[in-house]
N, C-alpha and C positions, 0 to 999 in steps of 0.2 A: 504493500498498500503505500502509494506516495503524498503523506499527508501536505509536505509543501505543497504539490502540484494542487490539489483542492482548495487550498486556501490564498493561493499567491493571487488568483485574480479575482476581482471586484465586479466585472460584469460577463456578461456573452457565452460564458459555457461553465463554469466548474463548480456553479450552487452557491455561492458565497451571498448572493443577494437571493432574495426571496425563501431563505432558509425559517424556518420555525426554530424557535429557541423555547426548550422545552425547559419547564420550572419544575419537573418532578424529581423529587428525591428520591435514593433508592427506598428506604422506607415508602413510600408512596406508589414506586412500582412495585414492590414485594405485595403492598395490600391489592393493587389492581390485579394482581396474578392471581392474590388468594381469592377475590369475587371472582373470577374468572374459572375457578376452580367451583366453586360454591352455583355459578350460574347453570355451567353443564351438568352439575348433579343434581339440581333440586329446582328448574325452572324450566319453564317452555321457552323463554325468551330468549336470543342470543347475546353475547356480552355487547357492552358498547364498544366501540374503536373509535379511532380519531380522523385514518384514509387508507387509501389500497395503494398498493404495489402491482403495478402491471407488469408482470416478467414476459420478456419474448427471447426465446431460445435459437440460438445459429446452428439448425441441425448437422449441418456440415463438421464439427468440432464435436458436437453429440454423437456421431457416427464413429469416430477415428476409434479405430481397433474392432469395430463391429461391423465389416462389408464385406470381411474372408476373401481379402487379397491375399494372394501368396508372398507378396515383398513383406505384409506387416507381421513381426517377428512376435509384434505384443497382440495379438490378433485375439479376441475371447469368443462371446457369444458373437454370431452373427445375425444382427435383426434386419429384417425381408427389406425394409423401408429405406435399410442404407444400400443394400444392394440395387434397388432400382428408382433412388428419389423423383421426385416431382421436381421438374426443371425450377417452377416456384423457390424450391428450397436453396437456390444454389446462390439468389441473390434476396432473398426475404427471409427475415426472420419471422419465428411462428410462435403463437403462444403458447406461453408455460402456464401462466395462471392469473389468475385477479385476487391477490390477496389482501384481507382486512389488516392492517396492523395499528400499533400505536406506537404515539409521539416519543417515548423515552425509549424505544428499538424492543420491543417483545410484541410478541403478538399472539391472537387467539388461535385455537386449534380444536378440529375434533368437537363442537359444539354439539352438545348431545339434551335433549331428544333434538332428533333432525328424522327426515323424511328417508329413506334409502334412497341411492341415484336411483331414477328409473330412465332404463334405455331408450323409453318414448320420446323423452325428450329432445335426443339430437334429432328424430326426424322432425319433431316441432320446429324446434329451431333451425334446422337446415342442414342436413348431413352431411353434403357435399361440401359446404361452405367449411363445417367443422373439421373434414379430413381433410381440407388442404390447410388450413390456416391455422388449425389446433390438432395435428397428427400424433399417431400413435405409431410408431416407426418399429416397435419391436413387434407388432402384431403381426401373427405367422397363420395365414391362411390356410383351414384346412383343404387337405390334396381331393377328399370328398367334399363336394358343395351341399349333400346333406346334414354333412358334419358338424355339430356344436363346437366352433373353435373356443380352444382354453389355454391362455385367457382369451375374452371379449375384444372386439377392437374400442369398445367402450370402456375399456378398463383404467384407462389413462383418467376419463373423463371423471370417471367412480372416483378415482383418488383424489381430482381437486377439487369433484364438490363435496366428499367427506371430511377433506382437510379444513379447507379454504371455504367453500362455497356455504356450507352450513352454519358459518359463523357472521356471514352478511345479511341475515334478515331475511334475502330475497329469496323468492321461488326458485326453483330449480330453472325454470325458462328464462325468468329476470335475470339467474345471474349469466348464464353461458346466451343470452344473448346480450347481452350488456357487455362480455366480453369481447364478443364478435365485431360488435358494434365501436367498439374501442381502439381496434386496432391498427396500429400508426404504421404507416410506409416505411419501409427500410431506404433509407436515402440512398442515391444513387453514388454515393464513394465506395459504398461496400460491394456493388456490381464491378465498378471501375477497377477496384483493389483484390477481386476475388482470388484467391492463393496467392498474394502479396501483403506485403507490409504496410501502413498508414502510421503517421502521428496520431498518439489519443487523441491530442487536443483536436485535430481534423473531423476525429470522428463525433468527438460531442459537440464541436461546432454544428455539424448537419444536425443533428437529433434537438440542437436549441429550440425552443419554442420563442416565437414573434410575436408581437401584435397582441389586440384583447385587453385585457385587465389583469394579466401576469405578468410579475416581477422579472427583470430582467435576469439570466442566471438561473432559472429554469429550465435545465437540459434533460441530461439523461445519466443514470450511472452503468459502467459499463462493466462489467465479470468477464474475466478471463481465465480461464484454465493453463496452469505452467506460467503464469503471469503477462502472457502475451498472447495466447489463443481466443479471440475471441469467441464467448461462449455465451452470454445471454448479456441484454439491455433489460435496464429495466426504469418504468417511470412511477412517476407519485401522481395520485389521483385524488380529488377531494371527496369528501362524503357528505350530501345531502340531509337532511332531515326524515327523508324520506330510505335513506341508506344506498341508494344508486349515487355512482360516482359523478361528480360535479364540473371535472377540467382536469389539465393537469395543474402543480402547484408545484411547489419545493418542498424539496425532499429535506427531511426532519435531520439535522447533525450527525444523531448519533444511526440512521440509517446509513447516509452517504460513506461514514466512517466502516461500519460495517460492513457494508456493499459492496465499495470500490474495490477493486483487487487487478487492476491492470499496470503495466510497465507505460512509459512514456512511448513506446512503439508497440501497437497490436497488428498481427497478423492474422487476415482473414483466409481462414482454411478453406480448401477444397475436398468438397468429397473423396473419397480413395479411389472410388471407383472411375473419379476423373484423372487418377495421375496414368500416367503411360505404362507401369508396370503393371498397374492392374489390368488395364484393360488390354495389355498382350495376356496376360494369365486368362484372364476369360473368352479370349479368340481360339486360345491353343487348349483349352480344358475340353 
């Protein structure tokens, strides 16, 4: 984590403007966590929370070591979606989740009681959009079309609803529709640097939000694997009285410190299947 980088600029990129200043003490945070535990075991109301994190994943990084390429000596379980990725995933981040958060850096999860995930929600919201923008690359379709897959494609959405959506106070349809509607297009600099490296500052500038009533400095947290491989981009969204997101806001300081994890230079990884060695292996297999 490059703390100096985060705090060195006042406008445009690195969140200094538009930050929340948390007044919560450690004891207050502990009290809030206790209240959450009480809520999840004894009431039907989800706990209060302050804002959302909207997290988006870059599938080429998630798919590293999961494409079955012969050159990959660290290859582990093969994910079918990584062997034949949707073209859009090369240049566009996809949804990871919509996560209720507290300004002290903690968050509620697995709020109970909650209705179990209903697979028909995906059909109601729009299955094709979910599969493209919120994909489950681990899904392995059975060879027999009449067989029941295990786990099902909806397993990822089930997890996100159960862990995070159950704490939003929204219905399942509202939760998934809200996440789809909040989708942020990936800046062109990702496409332009696919398989190459670029300055972190340039990527964050590309995600900076301009105009409206949002203070300068509202941008994005960039999460990297190994310090430089683009893994996720996380935005902060306000929360209205109805529990729905109200638009992008400055992220709390605790969230930035916890979430930012990149060096000054970020590599935009490409899918293993796009690499020459993997292509040759597939042609000669």
